[in-house]
NUGU-917025 format. One record per residue (C-alpha): residue number from 1; chain; x, y, z. Coordinates in pm, 1 decimal. Layout:
NUGU-917025
+-----+-----+----------+----------+----------+
: seq : mol :       c1 :       c2 :       c3 :
+-----+-----+----------+----------+----------+
: NUM :   A :        X :        Y :        Z :
...
+-----+-----+----------+----------+----------+
end
This chain:
NUGU-917025
+-----+-----+----------+----------+----------+
: seq : mol :       c1 :       c2 :       c3 :
+-----+-----+----------+----------+----------+
:   1 :   A :  17689.1 :  13074.8 :   5713.3 :
:   2 :   A :  17321.9 :  13096.5 :   5704.2 :
:   3 :   A :  17092.9 :  12837.8 :   5923.7 :
:   4 :   A :  16723.1 :  12785.6 :   5854.7 :
:   5 :   A :  16457.8 :  12664.8 :   6095.6 :
:   6 :   A :  16238.9 :  12366.8 :   6044.1 :
:   7 :   A :  15921.1 :  12501.3 :   6251.6 :
:   8 :   A :  15674.8 :  12253.4 :   6043.9 :
:   9 :   A :  15744.1 :  11923.8 :   6319.3 :
:  10 :   A :  15715.5 :  12181.1 :   6599.3 :
:  11 :   A :  15368.8 :  12270.4 :   6477.4 :
:  12 :   A :  15243.0 :  11936.3 :   6456.6 :
:  13 :   A :  15385.8 :  11867.8 :   6797.0 :
:  14 :   A :  15206.5 :  12155.1 :   6944.1 :
:  15 :   A :  14877.0 :  12088.8 :   6737.2 :
:  16 :   A :  14868.9 :  11716.5 :   6850.4 :
:  17 :   A :  14931.2 :  11819.2 :   7259.5 :
:  18 :   A :  14602.5 :  12083.2 :   7182.4 :
:  19 :   A :  14421.5 :  11816.2 :   7028.3 :
:  20 :   A :  14506.7 :  11577.7 :   7338.4 :
:  21 :   A :  14381.7 :  11812.0 :   7580.5 :
:  22 :   A :  14066.3 :  11907.2 :   7413.4 :
:  23 :   A :  14021.9 :  11546.7 :   7417.0 :
:  24 :   A :  14120.3 :  11500.5 :   7800.1 :
:  25 :   A :  13911.5 :  11769.4 :   7904.8 :
:  26 :   A :  13576.2 :  11658.9 :   7707.5 :
:  27 :   A :  13643.6 :  11322.5 :   7797.7 :
:  28 :   A :  13659.4 :  11428.6 :   8166.8 :
:  29 :   A :  13336.2 :  11657.0 :   8126.6 :
:  30 :   A :  13207.3 :  11353.7 :   8023.9 :
:  31 :   A :  13300.8 :  11085.1 :   8253.7 :
:  32 :   A :  13245.7 :  11366.8 :   8530.4 :
:  33 :   A :  12885.3 :  11461.4 :   8403.1 :
:  34 :   A :  12742.1 :  11324.2 :   8166.5 :
:  35 :   A :  12808.0 :  10945.8 :   8238.3 :
:  36 :   A :  12685.3 :  10969.1 :   8617.0 :
:  37 :   A :  12383.1 :  11120.0 :   8513.4 :
:  38 :   A :  12303.9 :  10842.6 :   8273.7 :
:  39 :   A :  12372.9 :  10621.0 :   8563.9 :
:  40 :   A :  12145.7 :  10769.1 :   8781.2 :
:  41 :   A :  11857.3 :  10785.5 :   8547.9 :
:  42 :   A :  11910.5 :  10422.6 :   8481.6 :
:  43 :   A :  11918.1 :  10325.7 :   8817.7 :
:  44 :   A :  11596.5 :  10514.3 :   8861.7 :
:  45 :   A :  11447.1 :  10392.7 :   8621.1 :
:  46 :   A :  11469.3 :  10019.4 :   8695.7 :
:  47 :   A :  11379.5 :  10071.7 :   9038.9 :
:  48 :   A :  11055.4 :  10190.1 :   8897.5 :
:  49 :   A :  11026.2 :   9944.5 :   8701.3 :
:  50 :   A :  11063.0 :   9695.6 :   8982.6 :
:  51 :   A :  10824.9 :   9886.9 :   9146.6 :
:  52 :   A :  10599.1 :   9835.1 :   8889.5 :
:  53 :   A :  10629.9 :   9477.2 :   8877.0 :
:  54 :   A :  10544.0 :   9459.3 :   9260.9 :
:  55 :   A :  10210.3 :   9676.9 :   9180.9 :
:  56 :   A :  10120.3 :   9435.0 :   8907.7 :
:  57 :   A :  10171.7 :   9104.2 :   9146.2 :
:  58 :   A :   9983.1 :   9268.2 :   9401.6 :
:  59 :   A :   9701.6 :   9336.4 :   9167.6 :
:  60 :   A :   9692.5 :   9003.1 :   9039.1 :
:  61 :   A :   9673.3 :   8844.4 :   9381.8 :
:  62 :   A :   9408.5 :   9058.9 :   9483.0 :
:  63 :   A :   9237.0 :   8901.2 :   9116.9 :
:  64 :   A :   9303.4 :   8602.7 :   9185.0 :
:  65 :   A :   9139.7 :   8592.4 :   9572.1 :
:  66 :   A :   8832.5 :   8762.2 :   9443.8 :
:  67 :   A :   8788.0 :   8571.5 :   9111.1 :
:  68 :   A :   8996.7 :   8325.1 :   9099.2 :
:  69 :   A :   8967.2 :   7935.9 :   9133.5 :
:  70 :   A :   9208.1 :   7692.8 :   9272.3 :
:  71 :   A :   9502.3 :   7633.6 :   9081.9 :
:  72 :   A :   9482.1 :   7945.4 :   8854.2 :
:  73 :   A :   9800.2 :   8124.2 :   8807.8 :
:  74 :   A :   9979.1 :   8429.8 :   8696.6 :
:  75 :   A :  10348.5 :   8534.4 :   8611.2 :
:  76 :   A :  10485.3 :   8829.2 :   8686.2 :
:  77 :   A :  10855.0 :   8954.8 :   8523.4 :
:  78 :   A :  11065.7 :   9079.8 :   8799.4 :
:  79 :   A :  11390.3 :   9261.8 :   8729.3 :
:  80 :   A :  11648.7 :   9293.5 :   8933.4 :
:  81 :   A :  11899.3 :   9542.7 :   8816.4 :
:  82 :   A :  12056.2 :   9661.6 :   8484.2 :
:  83 :   A :  12356.3 :   9620.0 :   8290.8 :
:  84 :   A :  12413.1 :   9975.2 :   8278.3 :
:  85 :   A :  12457.5 :  10157.7 :   7989.9 :
:  86 :   A :  12660.3 :  10109.2 :   7665.7 :
:  87 :   A :  12968.3 :  10320.3 :   7736.2 :
:  88 :   A :  13158.4 :  10145.1 :   8047.8 :
:  89 :   A :  12870.1 :   9993.6 :   8205.5 :
:  90 :   A :  12739.5 :  10305.5 :   8363.7 :
:  91 :   A :  12436.2 :  10271.5 :   8516.3 :
:  92 :   A :  12491.6 :   9914.6 :   8594.9 :
:  93 :   A :  12321.2 :   9788.8 :   8935.6 :
:  94 :   A :  12224.6 :   9461.5 :   9121.0 :
:  95 :   A :  11949.4 :   9373.0 :   9350.5 :
:  96 :   A :  11822.9 :   9090.8 :   9525.9 :
:  97 :   A :  11469.4 :   8945.2 :   9568.8 :
:  98 :   A :  11420.8 :   8718.0 :   9891.5 :
:  99 :   A :  11088.0 :   8514.7 :   9975.0 :
: 100 :   A :  11002.4 :   8505.4 :  10353.2 :
: 101 :   A :  10745.2 :   8250.1 :  10466.5 :
: 102 :   A :  10701.0 :   8338.7 :  10790.1 :
: 103 :   A :  10710.8 :   8771.1 :  10804.5 :
: 104 :   A :  10463.8 :   8979.0 :  10816.2 :
: 105 :   A :  10237.7 :   8771.4 :  11027.6 :
: 106 :   A :   9884.1 :   8903.1 :  11037.0 :
: 107 :   A :   9588.8 :   8781.4 :  11300.6 :
: 108 :   A :   9192.9 :   8871.7 :  11407.4 :
: 109 :   A :   9066.0 :   8757.9 :  11681.0 :
: 110 :   A :   8853.8 :   8829.3 :  11956.6 :
: 111 :   A :   8924.8 :   8960.3 :  12316.8 :
: 112 :   A :   8912.3 :   8578.7 :  12441.9 :
: 113 :   A :   9167.9 :   8446.4 :  12227.5 :
: 114 :   A :   8910.5 :   8314.6 :  11917.0 :
: 115 :   A :   9107.7 :   8332.5 :  11590.1 :
: 116 :   A :   8908.1 :   8455.7 :  11285.2 :
: 117 :   A :   9185.8 :   8464.1 :  11065.4 :
: 118 :   A :   9559.6 :   8442.5 :  11005.0 :
: 119 :   A :   9837.5 :   8499.0 :  10760.9 :
: 120 :   A :  10188.5 :   8501.0 :  10677.2 :
: 121 :   A :  10483.5 :   8538.7 :  10425.6 :
: 122 :   A :  10603.2 :   8846.9 :  10241.7 :
: 123 :   A :  10842.9 :   8922.0 :   9938.7 :
: 124 :   A :  11124.9 :   9154.1 :   9986.6 :
: 125 :   A :  11349.1 :   9337.1 :   9707.6 :
: 126 :   A :  11676.1 :   9521.5 :   9807.8 :
: 127 :   A :  11872.7 :   9729.9 :   9523.6 :
: 128 :   A :  12258.0 :   9799.8 :   9547.9 :
: 129 :   A :  12305.8 :  10118.0 :   9349.3 :
: 130 :   A :  12593.2 :  10330.7 :   9293.3 :
: 131 :   A :  12437.4 :  10671.8 :   9200.9 :
: 132 :   A :  12090.3 :  10661.6 :   9328.2 :
: 133 :   A :  11983.5 :  10595.4 :   9718.3 :
: 134 :   A :  11920.7 :  10244.3 :   9767.4 :
: 135 :   A :  11567.6 :  10149.5 :   9792.4 :
: 136 :   A :  11361.7 :   9816.5 :   9994.3 :
: 137 :   A :  11029.0 :   9696.0 :   9862.8 :
: 138 :   A :  10833.6 :   9463.2 :  10030.1 :
: 139 :   A :  10501.6 :   9294.5 :   9979.4 :
: 140 :   A :  10340.1 :   9169.7 :  10301.8 :
: 141 :   A :   9963.0 :   9135.0 :  10413.2 :
: 142 :   A :   9834.1 :   9261.7 :  10082.6 :
: 143 :   A :  10025.0 :   9641.3 :  10119.0 :
: 144 :   A :  10312.4 :   9690.2 :   9923.0 :
: 145 :   A :  10596.3 :   9920.5 :  10080.1 :
: 146 :   A :  10908.0 :  10130.2 :   9975.7 :
: 147 :   A :  11211.2 :  10229.8 :  10205.0 :
: 148 :   A :  11489.0 :  10420.1 :  10117.2 :
: 149 :   A :  11733.6 :  10699.7 :  10347.6 :
: 150 :   A :  11549.4 :  10573.2 :  10625.6 :
: 151 :   A :  11187.1 :  10690.8 :  10526.8 :
: 152 :   A :  10912.9 :  10423.4 :  10431.1 :
: 153 :   A :  10577.3 :  10465.9 :  10287.5 :
: 154 :   A :  10271.3 :  10258.3 :  10172.2 :
: 155 :   A :  10259.0 :  10264.4 :   9793.3 :
: 156 :   A :   9974.2 :  10008.1 :   9789.8 :
: 157 :   A :   9687.7 :   9953.8 :  10018.1 :
: 158 :   A :   9594.3 :   9636.3 :  10228.1 :
: 159 :   A :   9259.0 :   9516.2 :  10104.6 :
: 160 :   A :   9100.8 :   9593.6 :  10476.3 :
: 161 :   A :   8800.1 :   9819.9 :  10588.4 :
: 162 :   A :   8616.6 :   9961.0 :  10795.8 :
: 163 :   A :   8279.1 :  10058.4 :  10693.4 :
: 164 :   A :   8022.3 :  10236.8 :  10937.5 :
: 165 :   A :   7704.9 :  10267.4 :  10774.3 :
: 166 :   A :   7519.3 :  10549.8 :  10881.9 :
: 167 :   A :   7170.9 :  10450.0 :  10745.9 :
: 168 :   A :   7162.7 :  10136.7 :  10980.8 :
: 169 :   A :   7430.2 :  10248.2 :  11246.8 :
: 170 :   A :   7600.0 :   9869.0 :  11146.0 :
: 171 :   A :   8033.1 :   9896.8 :  11150.0 :
: 172 :   A :   8166.5 :   9608.2 :  10928.5 :
: 173 :   A :   8538.8 :   9495.8 :  10937.0 :
: 174 :   A :   8622.3 :   9372.1 :  10644.4 :
: 175 :   A :   8998.5 :   9195.1 :  10548.2 :
: 176 :   A :   9158.4 :   9017.7 :  10294.7 :
: 177 :   A :   9438.8 :   8780.0 :  10427.0 :
: 178 :   A :   9691.0 :   8667.8 :  10207.4 :
: 179 :   A :   9928.1 :   8398.3 :  10275.7 :
: 180 :   A :  10269.2 :   8320.6 :  10060.3 :
: 181 :   A :  10385.3 :   7994.8 :  10079.9 :
: 182 :   A :  10711.2 :   7832.3 :   9904.7 :
: 183 :   A :  11018.3 :   7763.0 :   9953.0 :
: 184 :   A :  11236.3 :   8046.1 :  10087.8 :
: 185 :   A :  11415.5 :   8169.3 :   9800.2 :
: 186 :   A :  11726.7 :   8452.5 :   9747.9 :
: 187 :   A :  11860.6 :   8570.8 :   9404.1 :
: 188 :   A :  12093.5 :   8822.7 :   9337.4 :
: 189 :   A :  12214.3 :   9002.1 :   8990.3 :
: 190 :   A :  12083.1 :   9218.6 :   8759.0 :
: 191 :   A :  11870.3 :   8932.4 :   8539.7 :
: 192 :   A :  11484.1 :   8942.4 :   8507.9 :
: 193 :   A :  11327.9 :   8659.0 :   8681.3 :
: 194 :   A :  10986.4 :   8527.3 :   8641.3 :
: 195 :   A :  10758.5 :   8522.2 :   8998.5 :
: 196 :   A :  10454.3 :   8241.2 :   8957.3 :
: 197 :   A :  10216.2 :   8319.2 :   9168.8 :
: 198 :   A :   9894.1 :   8043.1 :   9182.9 :
: 199 :   A :   9596.5 :   8031.4 :   9457.2 :
: 200 :   A :   9579.4 :   7757.3 :   9621.6 :
: 201 :   A :   9250.6 :   7819.2 :   9758.0 :
: 202 :   A :   9049.1 :   8112.0 :   9902.6 :
: 203 :   A :   8780.1 :   8125.4 :  10136.2 :
: 204 :   A :   8525.5 :   8369.3 :  10289.5 :
: 205 :   A :   8348.1 :   8404.3 :  10638.3 :
: 206 :   A :   8120.6 :   8587.5 :  10800.9 :
: 207 :   A :   8109.7 :   8652.7 :  11206.1 :
: 208 :   A :   7842.0 :   8828.4 :  11353.3 :
: 209 :   A :   7974.3 :   8950.5 :  11674.0 :
: 210 :   A :   7753.4 :   8998.5 :  11990.4 :
: 211 :   A :   7744.6 :   9258.1 :  12243.6 :
: 212 :   A :   8043.4 :   9336.6 :  12480.7 :
: 213 :   A :   8287.0 :   9105.2 :  12212.1 :
: 214 :   A :   8578.1 :   9274.3 :  12090.8 :
: 215 :   A :   8779.8 :   9210.7 :  11759.5 :
: 216 :   A :   9178.8 :   9252.6 :  11766.3 :
: 217 :   A :   9385.4 :   9336.5 :  11450.0 :
: 218 :   A :   9753.4 :   9270.3 :  11490.2 :
: 219 :   A :  10001.0 :   9276.5 :  11251.6 :
: 220 :   A :  10387.3 :   9164.0 :  11289.3 :
: 221 :   A :  10571.4 :   9397.8 :  11079.6 :
: 222 :   A :  10909.5 :   9659.6 :  11045.6 :
: 223 :   A :  10629.2 :   9885.7 :  10926.0 :
: 224 :   A :  10418.4 :   9875.0 :  11217.0 :
: 225 :   A :  10415.1 :  10286.7 :  11218.9 :
: 226 :   A :  10289.3 :  10298.4 :  10865.8 :
: 227 :   A :  10023.1 :  10020.9 :  10893.9 :
: 228 :   A :   9882.0 :  10244.4 :  11244.3 :
: 229 :   A :   9888.0 :  10561.0 :  11100.1 :
: 230 :   A :   9672.4 :  10446.4 :  10762.8 :
: 231 :   A :   9441.2 :  10188.5 :  10985.5 :
: 232 :   A :   9423.0 :  10472.8 :  11302.8 :
: 233 :   A :   9298.1 :  10698.0 :  11017.9 :
: 234 :   A :   9040.9 :  10469.4 :  10846.1 :
: 235 :   A :   8855.2 :  10453.3 :  11171.8 :
: 236 :   A :   8846.0 :  10784.0 :  11250.0 :
: 237 :   A :   8748.3 :  10924.3 :  10865.8 :
: 238 :   A :   8436.2 :  10648.8 :  10961.0 :
: 239 :   A :   8333.5 :  10872.9 :  11216.2 :
: 240 :   A :   8482.7 :  10614.4 :  11529.7 :
: 241 :   A :   8631.7 :  10765.8 :  11849.0 :
: 242 :   A :   8938.5 :  10674.7 :  11971.2 :
: 243 :   A :   8957.1 :  10560.0 :  12324.9 :
: 244 :   A :   8944.9 :  10253.9 :  12554.6 :
: 245 :   A :   8575.6 :  10342.6 :  12674.7 :
: 246 :   A :   8476.6 :  10448.3 :  12273.2 :
: 247 :   A :   8479.1 :  10265.2 :  11960.0 :
: 248 :   A :   8891.5 :  10174.2 :  11937.7 :
: 249 :   A :   9241.9 :  10178.3 :  12060.0 :
: 250 :   A :   9536.6 :  10156.8 :  11823.5 :
: 251 :   A :   9916.9 :  10114.8 :  11935.4 :
: 252 :   A :  10235.7 :   9997.3 :  11803.0 :
: 253 :   A :  10486.0 :   9786.8 :  12044.8 :
: 254 :   A :  10770.8 :   9533.6 :  12058.1 :
: 255 :   A :  10682.1 :   9137.1 :  12144.9 :
: 256 :   A :  10874.3 :   8939.4 :  12328.9 :
: 257 :   A :  11083.9 :   8842.8 :  12015.7 :
: 258 :   A :  11164.6 :   9169.7 :  11961.6 :
: 259 :   A :  10950.8 :   9216.7 :  11649.5 :
: 260 :   A :  10782.2 :   9533.0 :  11612.1 :
: 261 :   A :  10398.7 :   9521.6 :  11592.4 :
: 262 :   A :  10076.2 :   9722.4 :  11545.6 :
: 263 :   A :   9724.7 :   9666.8 :  11699.0 :
: 264 :   A :   9402.3 :   9766.1 :  11683.0 :
: 265 :   A :   9104.1 :   9667.4 :  11934.9 :
: 266 :   A :   8766.6 :   9732.2 :  11763.1 :
: 267 :   A :   8494.5 :   9743.1 :  12076.4 :
: 268 :   A :   8162.8 :   9803.9 :  11843.2 :
: 269 :   A :   8209.4 :   9594.6 :  11559.2 :
: 270 :   A :   7853.8 :   9415.8 :  11462.1 :
: 271 :   A :   7996.0 :   9198.4 :  11164.5 :
: 272 :   A :   8360.2 :   9076.5 :  11025.3 :
: 273 :   A :   8416.6 :   8947.6 :  10671.8 :
: 274 :   A :   8715.4 :   8738.2 :  10658.9 :
: 275 :   A :   8880.0 :   8624.4 :  10339.9 :
: 276 :   A :   9148.1 :   8384.3 :  10351.7 :
: 277 :   A :   9370.7 :   8313.0 :  10054.5 :
: 278 :   A :   9664.6 :   8085.3 :  10028.9 :
: 279 :   A :   9941.7 :   8158.3 :   9742.7 :
: 280 :   A :  10204.8 :   7901.7 :   9623.6 :
: 281 :   A :  10487.2 :   8169.6 :   9509.0 :
: 282 :   A :  10797.2 :   8030.0 :   9303.9 :
: 283 :   A :  11085.2 :   8251.9 :   9151.9 :
: 284 :   A :  11297.5 :   8125.2 :   8871.8 :
+-----+-----+----------+----------+----------+
end
C-alpha cells in the first residue's frame, strides 16, 4: 500500500505560528520601547506648556501692575494634563492647580515695626506623571519656582531690586508686592482651564529713610533658601557688604508656626519704593 502525506496544512500552521511570533515580538518592542518613549515625550511637552502658561500669567500680572487700570483683566490658558497619545492613551497624565490666598506672605517694614507694604497669595500646580518625574510649579510674590526630584529652581525672578548708585551714593530698595485674592480653588484632571486675572487696585509709595533706620524684607515660603540665594547675591553684586556692622544681614529660619522664611535686614537704604497690586483670580 502506498501512503501519501499531505503537508499542505502543516506548512500553513507553521507559517501562522511564525507570523504570530513576529507580531508578538513587534508588539513587545512597541510596548517596551516606543510607547513609553511617546508617553515620556508627551508628559514632558505638557509640563513645558504648563510652565509657559505660568510665565505668561506672571508677565501679564507684572504688566497690569505697571500700566493697567483697575478692572483690567487678562486670561491665561492653563493645561492641567493630557489625554495621551493615539495608542492606548500612553502619556496620559493628570495635574492639579490650587489657589492659596494665605501662602507666600511678604512684608517690608522697619526695625520699629512700621509696615511699608505687605502681600500674600500663591498659585500652585502639581503633576501626576507616569513616565516623567513629577513637578510642582509655584507662583508667589511675583517669583516663579519649579520643584522636581527634591530640587527647586527659580524660573522667574521677583520684581525686587537693590540699586547702589555709585555717582550719588544713594541706595534704593524697590519691590512690587502682588496680593492674590479669590476663592481658594482646586482642580484636578486633564482639561485646560482658563485663569482670569483682574487688577483690583495698585499703588506706588516712596519712603525716605532717616539715619540709623533699618529696612526689613521678609517672605514666608517653602522656597526660603532660593529667596535667600537670589537676594543675597543681588545685594553683594551691588557692592553692599554683609555683616551686622555693615550694609545687610540675610538669613533663613522657621517661625513659630513651623513655616520656613527668608529675611534680609538692610541698614543703609536711603529710599524704599513699594508698589502694591491686588489681583482677583478666577479659575474656570
